[in-house]
Structures are given as C-alpha cells and as structure tokens.
C-alpha atoms as a printed R data frame, in Angstrom:
    type eleno elety resid chain resno       x       y       z
1   ATOM     1    CA   MET     A     1   0.000   0.000   0.000
2   ATOM     2    CA   PHE     A     2   2.888   2.376   0.754
3   ATOM     3    CA   VAL     A     3   4.307   1.833  -2.737
4   ATOM     4    CA   TYR     A     4   0.921   2.610  -4.301
5   ATOM     5    CA   PHE     A     5   0.423   5.875  -2.429
6   ATOM     6    CA   SER     A     6   4.087   6.838  -2.875
7   ATOM     7    CA   LYS     A     7   3.447   6.815  -6.629
8   ATOM     8    CA   LEU     A     8  -0.049   8.341  -6.462
9   ATOM     9    CA   LEU     A     9   0.248  11.301  -4.085
10  ATOM    10    CA   PRO     A    10   3.575  13.088  -4.835
11  ATOM    11    CA   PRO     A    11   2.513  14.388  -8.293
12  ATOM    12    CA   PHE     A    12   0.024  16.641  -6.547
13  ATOM    13    CA   ILE     A    13   2.858  18.561  -4.861
14  ATOM    14    CA   TYR     A    14   5.070  18.772  -7.946
15  ATOM    15    CA   PRO     A    15   4.848  21.972 -10.023
16  ATOM    16    CA   VAL     A    16   2.206  20.901 -12.550
17  ATOM    17    CA   GLY     A    17  -0.100  19.277 -10.013
18  ATOM    18    CA   LEU     A    18   0.326  22.102  -7.532
19  ATOM    19    CA   VAL     A    19  -0.278  24.774 -10.171
20  ATOM    20    CA   LEU     A    20  -3.453  23.023 -11.325
21  ATOM    21    CA   ALA     A    21  -4.660  22.853  -7.716
22  ATOM    22    CA   LEU     A    22  -3.934  26.561  -7.270
23  ATOM    23    CA   ILE     A    23  -5.748  27.459 -10.486
24  ATOM    24    CA   ILE     A    24  -8.793  25.470  -9.409
25  ATOM    25    CA   GLY     A    25  -8.654  27.142  -5.996
26  ATOM    26    CA   GLY     A    26  -8.324  30.567  -7.576
27  ATOM    27    CA   LEU     A    27 -11.282  29.960  -9.872
28  ATOM    28    CA   LEU     A    28 -13.421  28.779  -6.980
29  ATOM    29    CA   LEU     A    29 -12.480  31.846  -4.955
30  ATOM    30    CA   SER     A    30 -13.325  34.092  -7.898
31  ATOM    31    CA   ARG     A    31 -16.949  32.992  -7.621
32  ATOM    32    CA   LYS     A    32 -17.120  34.742  -4.258
33  ATOM    33    CA   HIS     A    33 -17.367  38.473  -4.915
34  ATOM    34    CA   ARG     A    34 -15.685  39.393  -1.636
35  ATOM    35    CA   ARG     A    35 -12.766  37.043  -2.218
36  ATOM    36    CA   TRP     A    36 -11.659  38.213  -5.647
37  ATOM    37    CA   ARG     A    37  -8.412  39.619  -4.186
38  ATOM    38    CA   TRP     A    38  -7.529  36.198  -2.774
39  ATOM    39    CA   SER     A    39  -8.390  34.653  -6.106
40  ATOM    40    CA   ARG     A    40  -6.028  36.999  -7.916
41  ATOM    41    CA   LEU     A    41  -3.255  36.302  -5.393
42  ATOM    42    CA   VAL     A    42  -3.637  32.539  -5.767
43  ATOM    43    CA   LEU     A    43  -3.529  32.782  -9.568
44  ATOM    44    CA   ILE     A    44  -0.429  34.999  -9.432
45  ATOM    45    CA   VAL     A    45   1.291  32.440  -7.186
46  ATOM    46    CA   ALA     A    46   0.343  29.686  -9.643
47  ATOM    47    CA   PHE     A    47   1.787  31.693 -12.537
48  ATOM    48    CA   LEU     A    48   5.058  32.409 -10.703
49  ATOM    49    CA   LEU     A    49   5.442  28.789  -9.616
50  ATOM    50    CA   LEU     A    50   4.942  27.459 -13.133
51  ATOM    51    CA   TRP     A    51   7.201  30.087 -14.697
52  ATOM    52    CA   LEU     A    52  10.094  29.760 -12.252
53  ATOM    53    CA   SER     A    53   9.959  25.952 -12.286
54  ATOM    54    CA   SER     A    54  10.327  26.130 -16.077
55  ATOM    55    CA   THR     A    55  13.448  28.317 -16.120
56  ATOM    56    CA   ARG     A    56  17.012  27.198 -16.626
57  ATOM    57    CA   TRP     A    57  18.171  28.967 -13.466
58  ATOM    58    CA   VAL     A    58  15.833  27.036 -11.197
59  ATOM    59    CA   ALA     A    59  16.275  23.705 -13.000
60  ATOM    60    CA   TYR     A    60  20.083  23.923 -12.972
61  ATOM    61    CA   THR     A    61  20.279  25.136  -9.372
62  ATOM    62    CA   ILE     A    62  18.130  22.397  -7.875
63  ATOM    63    CA   THR     A    63  19.796  19.767 -10.070
64  ATOM    64    CA   ARG     A    64  23.300  20.798  -9.084
65  ATOM    65    CA   SER     A    65  22.351  20.716  -5.397
66  ATOM    66    CA   LEU     A    66  21.740  16.974  -5.772
67  ATOM    67    CA   GLU     A    67  24.142  15.852  -8.485
68  ATOM    68    CA   TRP     A    68  27.261  17.428  -7.070
69  ATOM    69    CA   GLN     A    69  26.954  15.835  -3.629
70  ATOM    70    CA   TYR     A    70  28.769  12.748  -4.947
71  ATOM    71    CA   LEU     A    71  31.188  13.448  -7.777
72  ATOM    72    CA   PRO     A    72  33.146  10.598  -9.420
73  ATOM    73    CA   ALA     A    73  36.115   9.496  -7.329
74  ATOM    74    CA   GLU     A    74  39.572   9.839  -8.867
75  ATOM    75    CA   PRO     A    75  40.982   7.260  -9.007
76  ATOM    76    CA   LEU     A    76  37.945   5.025  -8.695
77  ATOM    77    CA   PRO     A    77  38.731   2.082  -6.385
78  ATOM    78    CA   GLU     A    78  37.897  -1.515  -7.212
79  ATOM    79    CA   ALA     A    79  35.037  -3.277  -5.458
80  ATOM    80    CA   GLU     A    80  33.566  -6.732  -4.947
81  ATOM    81    CA   ALA     A    81  30.510  -5.995  -7.070
82  ATOM    82    CA   ILE     A    82  28.924  -3.371  -9.283
83  ATOM    83    CA   VAL     A    83  25.310  -2.595  -8.372
84  ATOM    84    CA   VAL     A    84  23.268  -0.963 -11.141
85  ATOM    85    CA   LEU     A    85  19.878   0.416 -10.128
86  ATOM    86    CA   GLY     A    86  16.852   0.186 -12.404
87  ATOM    87    CA   GLY     A    87  14.950   3.069 -13.894
88  ATOM    88    CA   GLY     A    88  16.915   3.347 -17.127
89  ATOM    89    CA   VAL     A    89  15.065   0.905 -19.358
90  ATOM    90    CA   ASN     A    90  11.803   0.718 -21.291
91  ATOM    91    CA   PHE     A    91  10.435  -2.805 -21.574
92  ATOM    92    CA   GLN     A    92  10.356  -4.583 -24.932
93  ATOM    93    CA   SER     A    93   6.819  -4.370 -26.281
94  ATOM    94    CA   SER     A    94   5.567  -4.102 -29.869
95  ATOM    95    CA   PRO     A    95   6.628  -2.283 -31.955
96  ATOM    96    CA   ARG     A    96   9.916  -2.064 -30.006
97  ATOM    97    CA   PRO     A    97  12.253  -4.799 -31.278
98  ATOM    98    CA   LEU     A    98  14.266  -4.753 -28.039
99  ATOM    99    CA   PRO     A    99  14.209  -3.194 -24.595
100 ATOM   100    CA   GLU     A   100  15.167   0.460 -24.977
101 ATOM   101    CA   VAL     A   101  17.108   2.862 -22.807
102 ATOM   102    CA   ASN     A   102  15.529   6.048 -21.512
103 ATOM   103    CA   GLN     A   103  16.995   9.207 -19.940
104 ATOM   104    CA   ALA     A   104  18.635   7.142 -17.186
105 ATOM   105    CA   GLY     A   105  20.051   4.558 -19.580
106 ATOM   106    CA   ASP     A   106  23.561   5.811 -18.807
107 ATOM   107    CA   ARG     A   107  23.347   3.636 -15.693
108 ATOM   108    CA   MET     A   108  23.655   0.493 -17.806
109 ATOM   109    CA   ILE     A   109  26.306   1.960 -20.099
110 ATOM   110    CA   TYR     A   110  28.464   3.058 -17.167
111 ATOM   111    CA   GLY     A   111  27.915  -0.214 -15.320
112 ATOM   112    CA   ALA     A   112  29.066  -2.149 -18.389
113 ATOM   113    CA   TRP     A   113  32.087   0.117 -18.766
114 ATOM   114    CA   LEU     A   114  33.080  -0.440 -15.132
115 ATOM   115    CA   TYR     A   115  32.843  -4.191 -15.607
116 ATOM   116    CA   ASN     A   116  34.850  -4.153 -18.835
117 ATOM   117    CA   GLN     A   117  37.515  -2.022 -17.146
118 ATOM   118    CA   GLY     A   118  37.895  -4.668 -14.440
119 ATOM   119    CA   TYR     A   119  36.547  -2.761 -11.438
120 ATOM   120    CA   ALA     A   120  34.562  -5.824 -10.289
121 ATOM   121    CA   ASP     A   121  33.724  -9.316 -11.531
122 ATOM   122    CA   THR     A   122  30.082  -9.340 -10.441
123 ATOM   123    CA   VAL     A   123  27.238  -7.081 -11.590
124 ATOM   124    CA   LEU     A   124  24.024  -6.972  -9.584
125 ATOM   125    CA   LEU     A   125  21.084  -5.535 -11.519
126 ATOM   126    CA   SER     A   126  18.289  -4.289  -9.295
127 ATOM   127    CA   GLY     A   127  14.765  -3.705 -10.576
128 ATOM   128    CA   GLY     A   128  11.439  -5.517 -10.405
129 ATOM   129    CA   VAL     A   129   8.013  -4.545 -11.693
130 ATOM   130    CA   VAL     A   130   5.206  -2.193 -10.700
131 ATOM   131    CA   PRO     A   131   2.371  -3.624 -12.863
132 ATOM   132    CA   TRP     A   132  -0.153  -0.818 -12.348
133 ATOM   133    CA   LEU     A   133   2.222   1.845 -13.698
134 ATOM   134    CA   GLY     A   134   1.785   0.789 -17.312
135 ATOM   135    CA   PRO     A   135   0.677  -1.973 -19.699
136 ATOM   136    CA   ASP     A   136   4.233  -3.140 -20.386
137 ATOM   137    CA   ALA     A   137   5.363  -3.378 -16.770
138 ATOM   138    CA   GLY     A   138   4.304  -6.995 -16.301
139 ATOM   139    CA   VAL     A   139   6.013  -8.362 -19.409
140 ATOM   140    CA   THR     A   140   9.362  -8.883 -17.708
141 ATOM   141    CA   THR     A   141  11.423  -7.338 -14.922
142 ATOM   142    CA   GLU     A   142  13.707  -4.351 -15.155
143 ATOM   143    CA   ALA     A   143  16.653  -6.507 -14.131
144 ATOM   144    CA   GLN     A   144  16.033  -8.930 -17.007
145 ATOM   145    CA   SER     A   145  15.729  -6.120 -19.546
146 ATOM   146    CA   MET     A   146  18.877  -4.468 -18.202
147 ATOM   147    CA   ALA     A   147  20.798  -7.738 -18.489
148 ATOM   148    CA   GLU     A   148  19.664  -8.166 -22.093
149 ATOM   149    CA   LEU     A   149  20.974  -4.723 -23.010
150 ATOM   150    CA   MET     A   150  24.218  -4.982 -21.046
151 ATOM   151    CA   MET     A   151  25.099  -8.287 -22.705
152 ATOM   152    CA   MET     A   152  25.219  -6.280 -25.939
153 ATOM   153    CA   LEU     A   153  27.914  -4.208 -24.207
154 ATOM   154    CA   ASN     A   154  30.139  -7.274 -23.653
155 ATOM   155    CA   VAL     A   155  29.052  -8.117 -20.113
156 ATOM   156    CA   PRO     A   156  28.694 -11.938 -20.000
157 ATOM   157    CA   GLU     A   157  25.531 -13.500 -18.605
158 ATOM   158    CA   GLU     A   158  27.466 -15.337 -15.902
159 ATOM   159    CA   ALA     A   159  28.580 -12.011 -14.390
160 ATOM   160    CA   PHE     A   160  25.018 -11.026 -13.454
161 ATOM   161    CA   LEU     A   161  23.084 -11.341 -10.248
162 ATOM   162    CA   LEU     A   162  19.451 -10.337 -10.787
163 ATOM   163    CA   GLU     A   163  17.340  -8.715  -8.085
164 ATOM   164    CA   GLU     A   164  13.826  -8.790  -9.538
165 ATOM   165    CA   GLU     A   165  11.493  -7.984  -6.631
166 ATOM   166    CA   SER     A   166  12.117  -4.294  -5.859
167 ATOM   167    CA   ARG     A   167   9.582  -1.572  -6.643
168 ATOM   168    CA   ASN     A   168  11.424   1.448  -5.228
169 ATOM   169    CA   THR     A   169  14.895   2.473  -4.109
170 ATOM   170    CA   TYR     A   170  14.393   1.266  -0.550
171 ATOM   171    CA   GLU     A   171  13.589  -2.211  -1.837
172 ATOM   172    CA   ASN     A   172  16.577  -2.012  -4.211
173 ATOM   173    CA   ALA     A   173  18.829  -1.803  -1.162
174 ATOM   174    CA   LEU     A   174  16.852  -4.252   0.985
175 ATOM   175    CA   TYR     A   175  16.732  -7.081  -1.548
176 ATOM   176    CA   ALA     A   176  20.268  -6.432  -2.783
177 ATOM   177    CA   ARG     A   177  21.397  -7.003   0.811
178 ATOM   178    CA   GLU     A   178  19.741 -10.432   0.857
179 ATOM   179    CA   ILE     A   179  21.415 -11.476  -2.396
180 ATOM   180    CA   MET     A   180  24.835 -10.141  -1.423
181 ATOM   181    CA   ASP     A   181  24.682 -11.932   1.925
182 ATOM   182    CA   ARG     A   182  24.159 -15.218   0.096
183 ATOM   183    CA   VAL     A   183  27.262 -14.720  -2.061
184 ATOM   184    CA   GLY     A   184  29.388 -13.038   0.619
185 ATOM   185    CA   LEU     A   185  29.916  -9.648  -1.039
186 ATOM   186    CA   ASN     A   186  29.697  -6.242   0.641
187 ATOM   187    CA   LYS     A   187  31.939  -3.608  -0.992
188 ATOM   188    CA   ILE     A   188  30.033  -2.210  -3.959
189 ATOM   189    CA   LEU     A   189  30.323   0.332  -6.722
190 ATOM   190    CA   LEU     A   190  26.848   1.849  -6.704
191 ATOM   191    CA   VAL     A   191  25.769   3.003 -10.162
192 ATOM   192    CA   THR     A   192  22.774   5.281 -10.544
193 ATOM   193    CA   SER     A   193  21.916   8.732 -11.852
194 ATOM   194    CA   ALA     A   194  23.847  11.497 -10.114
195 ATOM   195    CA   ALA     A   195  20.675  13.155  -8.809
196 ATOM   196    CA   HIS     A   196  19.483   9.821  -7.417
197 ATOM   197    CA   MET     A   197  22.798   9.100  -5.696
198 ATOM   198    CA   PRO     A   198  22.292  10.962  -2.358
199 ATOM   199    CA   ARG     A   199  19.170   8.962  -1.510
200 ATOM   200    CA   SER     A   200  20.649   5.720  -2.846
201 ATOM   201    CA   VAL     A   201  23.893   5.981  -0.870
202 ATOM   202    CA   ARG     A   202  22.004   6.557   2.375
203 ATOM   203    CA   LEU     A   203  19.737   3.583   1.748
204 ATOM   204    CA   PHE     A   204  22.532   1.170   0.856
205 ATOM   205    CA   GLU     A   205  24.695   2.299   3.757
206 ATOM   206    CA   ALA     A   206  21.719   1.785   6.071
207 ATOM   207    CA   GLN     A   207  21.713  -1.843   4.889
208 ATOM   208    CA   GLY     A   208  25.367  -2.200   5.890
209 ATOM   209    CA   PHE     A   209  27.023  -1.959   2.486
210 ATOM   210    CA   GLU     A   210  30.436  -0.384   1.994
211 ATOM   211    CA   VAL     A   211  29.402   1.996  -0.772
212 ATOM   212    CA   ILE     A   212  31.595   3.592  -3.420
213 ATOM   213    CA   PRO     A   213  29.385   6.049  -5.343
214 ATOM   214    CA   ALA     A   214  29.725   5.743  -9.119
215 ATOM   215    CA   PRO     A   215  27.357   8.437 -10.409
216 ATOM   216    CA   THR     A   216  26.402   8.883 -14.038
217 ATOM   217    CA   ASP     A   217  23.667  10.619 -16.058
218 ATOM   218    CA   PHE     A   218  24.753  14.137 -15.045
219 ATOM   219    CA   ARG     A   219  22.374  16.816 -16.286
220 ATOM   220    CA   VAL     A   220  24.451  19.821 -15.164
221 ATOM   221    CA   THR     A   221  28.146  19.943 -16.039
222 ATOM   222    CA   GLU     A   222  30.706  22.497 -14.899
223 ATOM   223    CA   ALA     A   223  30.351  24.222 -18.277
224 ATOM   224    CA   ASP     A   224  26.556  24.336 -17.943
225 ATOM   225    CA   TRP     A   225  26.766  25.875 -14.484
226 ATOM   226    CA   GLN     A   226  29.380  28.432 -15.459
227 ATOM   227    CA   PHE     A   227  27.345  29.447 -18.498
228 ATOM   228    CA   LEU     A   228  24.586  30.684 -16.188
229 ATOM   229    CA   PHE     A   229  26.975  33.329 -14.877
230 ATOM   230    CA   ASP     A   230  29.156  34.011 -17.917
231 ATOM   231    CA   ALA     A   231  26.421  34.400 -20.515
232 ATOM   232    CA   LYS     A   232  26.131  37.808 -22.156
233 ATOM   233    CA   PRO     A   233  23.047  39.898 -21.307
234 ATOM   234    CA   ILE     A   234  21.421  38.963 -24.600
235 ATOM   235    CA   GLU     A   235  21.975  35.296 -23.712
236 ATOM   236    CA   GLN     A   236  20.797  35.677 -20.106
237 ATOM   237    CA   VAL     A   237  17.286  36.230 -21.429
238 ATOM   238    CA   PHE     A   238  17.101  32.564 -22.399
239 ATOM   239    CA   HIS     A   239  17.843  31.523 -18.804
240 ATOM   240    CA   TRP     A   240  14.466  32.953 -17.790
241 ATOM   241    CA   ILE     A   241  12.320  31.843 -20.722
242 ATOM   242    CA   PRO     A   242  10.011  28.999 -19.642
243 ATOM   243    CA   ASP     A   243  10.791  25.663 -21.226
244 ATOM   244    CA   ALA     A   244   9.034  22.291 -20.914
245 ATOM   245    CA   HIS     A   245  12.318  20.423 -20.490
246 ATOM   246    CA   ASN     A   246  13.358  22.636 -17.583
247 ATOM   247    CA   LEU     A   247   9.973  22.019 -15.962
248 ATOM   248    CA   TYR     A   248  10.500  18.277 -16.346
249 ATOM   249    CA   VAL     A   249  13.977  18.450 -14.799
250 ATOM   250    CA   THR     A   250  12.746  20.552 -11.879
251 ATOM   251    CA   THR     A   251   9.999  17.997 -11.258
252 ATOM   252    CA   VAL     A   252  12.463  15.085 -11.300
253 ATOM   253    CA   MET     A   253  14.690  16.837  -8.770
254 ATOM   254    CA   LEU     A   254  11.775  17.677  -6.484
255 ATOM   255    CA   LYS     A   255  10.867  13.994  -6.603
256 ATOM   256    CA   GLU     A   256  14.275  13.197  -5.134
257 ATOM   257    CA   TYR     A   257  13.891  15.680  -2.297
258 ATOM   258    CA   VAL     A   258  10.380  14.441  -1.531
259 ATOM   259    CA   GLY     A   259  11.725  10.887  -1.571
260 ATOM   260    CA   MET     A   260  14.423  11.735   0.960
261 ATOM   261    CA   VAL     A   261  11.913  13.395   3.282
262 ATOM   262    CA   VAL     A   262   9.501  10.459   3.093
263 ATOM   263    CA   TYR     A   263  12.245   7.863   3.514
264 ATOM   264    CA   ALA     A   264  13.622   9.733   6.525
265 ATOM   265    CA   TRP     A   265  10.112   9.858   8.002
266 ATOM   266    CA   ARG     A   266   9.844   6.085   7.508
267 ATOM   267    CA   GLY     A   267  13.202   5.599   9.226
268 ATOM   268    CA   TRP     A   268  14.843   4.070   6.168
269 ATOM   269    CA   ILE     A   269  17.699   6.567   5.927
C-alpha cells in the first residue's frame, strides 16, 4: 500500500499538479465576490510557480544541489561488485524490437564500462516490476531487460546477479542485501543517476554496504553551471524563458527531495 500511495500522491505537490490545484482554488475563490483579491493572489502564485519551475536557473540550481553531492572518485577504487539500479530501461513491447534505454540509460552503459575495465567481476542488476504503472510493466522485470541490453555491451551473462522484486529504491537496497549476503559480497560500486545518488547511498549504507558512489547521467556539467553566470546579457534572457524540459527536470529533482523526506520519516535513511 505504501508503494501505491508513494506513486499516487507526490505528483500533486510537484509543479504541474500544484499549479493546477492553485488554479482550481483561484477559480473557486473568484466565484465569491468578496474574495476576488484572494483569487487573484492565488492565480499569481500559480503563474510564478509554473514560470520559475520552467526556467534554466531554477532547473540547474536544484539539479546541481543533488548531483554534485557525490562526484566521481579519482581514481575510482575496485570493489567486490557493481550494483546498477533500475529506472533506465523501457520494456520490450511491440513495436519495439528490443528493450530500450531512456533518460537514465547511462546507468547500464556506465555499469558495463566499469565491468569491462575490471573494477569488479560481479554485476548486480536491481529492478522488479510495478504492474499498475503501465501496460508493459508486467512483461518482464527491469533486471532482465537491463541484463539483455548490457550483454550487448560485452558483459557476460554469468557475471550477473538479478534482483527482480524491488519496486522502489528502498527495496533495491533491501533485496540487494539479501542477495549479497548469500554470495558473501559487501563492498560495492553503486551506479545510478547522479541526482538519485544521495538517496541511494544513504539507503545502501543503512543496509550495511560499503558503498563507493559511481554516479552517471549528469544533467548539469561544470560548463553548464558556469554558463549561467558568464552568458552575455542577450543570452541571459534565455535563462528565464520557460521551457518544458526545464519544468520536467525541476519535477524530477523535487521527486528526489520528496523521496528523501519520506524515507527519513519512515526511518529508512
């Protein structure tokens, strides 16, 4: 039940859901003649929230606050296993000929690269199914689809351990612990998106793992961040123009912060 409500409720506090709620509230208030000032205020707040959430400045700032908490270690130490978290694959379903990578597909690419570079001999792929999130979700598990794609990147089938029960990041860590205990491994290179790393590290450390963060899928580079400040005045205008992609990125980052708050409340991190 927690998993269901954790997927259902948060969208209502993300920018789009919150703005829609504010607009509805503002329209309802506008029906009351004496409350038209409150209606106008609520609609102005909705406008500002949607606009700012869609700007490059806000999207880059909130993204950097998460992604840069764990930067890649230099040199990267070896480990007993590479753990790649799910979330980067779209299931194979007609007309797709194969499973496909999505925005977070760098997780599999980087995990395969780490294996091929000899950082560990074992690769644990963590990801189950949440059937009610889509028609394709029950076809196979994320872990199976990830393995199929990573074998194309020269990772042999015998290198994989598949964790196929998890439905969220907490369960990624919980069920990975059970598998690793059976094979006697503990020191891991944890591969996930950079913005997802702060929550993931806390969860895996809470399960007793020795965690080496191996972040990938960075959305904000040093050059991106510096461009916010170095851009000419004529270019600065574009930092404040609303953009659907920036709104999406802001929403993804807010999801991470909400996740950390909820997981802390549950006592998981």
